[in-house]
N, C-alpha and C positions, 0 to 999 in steps of 0.2 A: 603427955602434958596437954596436947591439943584436944584430946578426947574429953579430958576433965574440964577444960575451959569451955567447950561447947555445951557441956551439961550445965555449967554455971550460967551461961548466957541464956540457956533455955529456961532455967528456973527463974531468972530475973525477968525474962520475957513473959512467962506465965504470970508472975506476980504483977508485972506492969499491966497486962491485959485485965486481970481481975480488979486491980485498983483503979486504973484510969479508963477502962473500957467503956463504962457508961458515959463518962465525960466526953470521950472521943466521939461516941455515937451521937450524943447531944449536939456537939459542935459540928459534926458533919451534917446532921439534919438542919441545923441553923444555916449553914453555908448553902445547902441545897435549896432551902426556902428563899434565901437571898438571891440565889441565881435565878430562880423562877420568877422573882419579882423584878429582876433587872431589866428584862426586855420591855415590859409595860412602862416601867419608870423611865427608861431611856426614850421610848416613844413619846411619853408625856413631856419630858424635858425638851425634846426636839420640837414638838408642837408649840410649846411655850416660846421657844427661841424664835420660831418662824412668826409667831404672833407679834412679838416685840419688833422683829425686823420689818414686818409689814408697816408698822407705824413710822419707822425710819424711812422706808421707801416712799410713803405718802408725803412726809416732810420734804424729801428731796424732789418729789414730783411737783410739788406746789411751790417751787422756788419763785420768788417775786422778781419781776423785771426791774432793772435799775438803770437810770440814765447815767451815762458816762460823761464826765467833764472833758472838755477839749484838752487833749494832750495827756490824759490819764492813761497810765500804763496798766496792763493786766498783770496781776500777780500770778495767776494760774491759767492754763490754757482753756479749761472748761468755762471760765468766766465770760468768754466771748459769746456764749449762748444766752446769757441773761443780763449782761451789762452792755447796753447799746447806746450809740449816739442818737440824738433826736431825729436825725434824718433816716435812720434805719427802722424807726418804730412802725411806720405804715407797712413796710415790706414784711417785717417780722410778724406783725399782727395778722396780715393776710396768710402767711405761711402757717401760723398756729391755728387760725380759723379753719383753713383747709384740712389740716391734720385732725382737728376735732371732728369735722364732718365725716371724714373717712373712718375715724375710730368709731363714731356713733353708728355708721352704716355697718361696719364689721360686727359691732356688738349686736345690732338688730338681726343680722344674718345668723350669728351664733345663737342668739336666743330662739330664733325660728327653728334652727336645727335641734336645739334642746327640746322644744315643744314637740317637734316631730318624733324624736327618739322616745320621749315619754309616752306619746300616744301609741307608738309602735310597741313599746314595752307593755302598756295596758292591754293592747289588742292580743298580744301573745299570751299574757297571763289569763285573760278571759277565755281564749280558745283552748288553753290547756285545762282550765278549770271547768269548762262547759258553761260559762255564765254569760253567753252572748245575749240571752233573752232580756237581761236587765238594762240594756243600753239601746237607745233609739238612734236611728240614722237621722242626722239633721236635715237631710234633703227630703226623703220620702216619709219620715216620721214612723217607720216600721221598726220592729225589733231587729237588732243586728244578730244574725246567726250565720255560721259558716265562714266563708272568706270575707275579709275586710280590707279596706284600703285606708291609708293614712296620708293626708296631705301634708306638705311641708309646714303649714300653719298649725298642725297638730290636730285637725279635725279628723274624726274617724267616720268612715262611710261604709255602707254595705257594698258588696261586690257589684250588685245590679246598678247602683247609682254611679259608681266609679266607671263602669263600662259605658253608661249613658253619657257621662261627662266627656269621656274620651271620644266617643263617636260624634257627639255634638261639636267638639272642638275641631275634629278633623273635617267635618262637613262645613263648618264655618270658614275654614281656611283652604277649601277646595282640595283637601287631601294632602296638603303640603306640610302638615304638622302645625301646631300652634298652641295658643293659650285660650283659656276660658276665663271670663271674669265672673265673680260671684260674690254674693253677700257673705258667704262663709268665711273666706279668708281676707275679706276687706281689701281686695286687690286682685292682681292677676296671678294665676297659678299655672305653672308650666305642666303640661300633661306628662312630660317625662319624669316628673317628680312623684307621680302616683304609683303606689305599690299595688 
């Protein structure tokens, strides 16, 4: 009896394959296509979510200061940062002004680092592609070829000028190390930052 039942199942299985096989293959192909689209769609959805969250963060960051009435109780602990008594305004204004100055300084430093890294990246690309002849050194106005140096301000110099700047800064500080000032970086450039 078990042998006969296996034969029946096999014939049903073969009939099932012949009848629904193309539908199953189509469905599996559709699922595979959906699976391949899932990762980019998920990444896109996460990017959209971060974009929307950034506006929420901006709204929270731009909270307006409010004067607190005498005897007014705070409902939430975080309100103590933006609901102030009139006597606290001067002190809080000074604190926030100092924080702003520090943040702007940090941003300027980060932007300088970004310029430096971009200049370094350009120098590496040119050296790998052999296109150093297309760029002039801002100091000697000669074509940059061979070794290059990048200042933290992002300026790209030929190796000869970098060496001359280092020697000049050492001579100016009696061999104790130091800085040079130049029109290139609109300020002082530490010789330790030269590559």
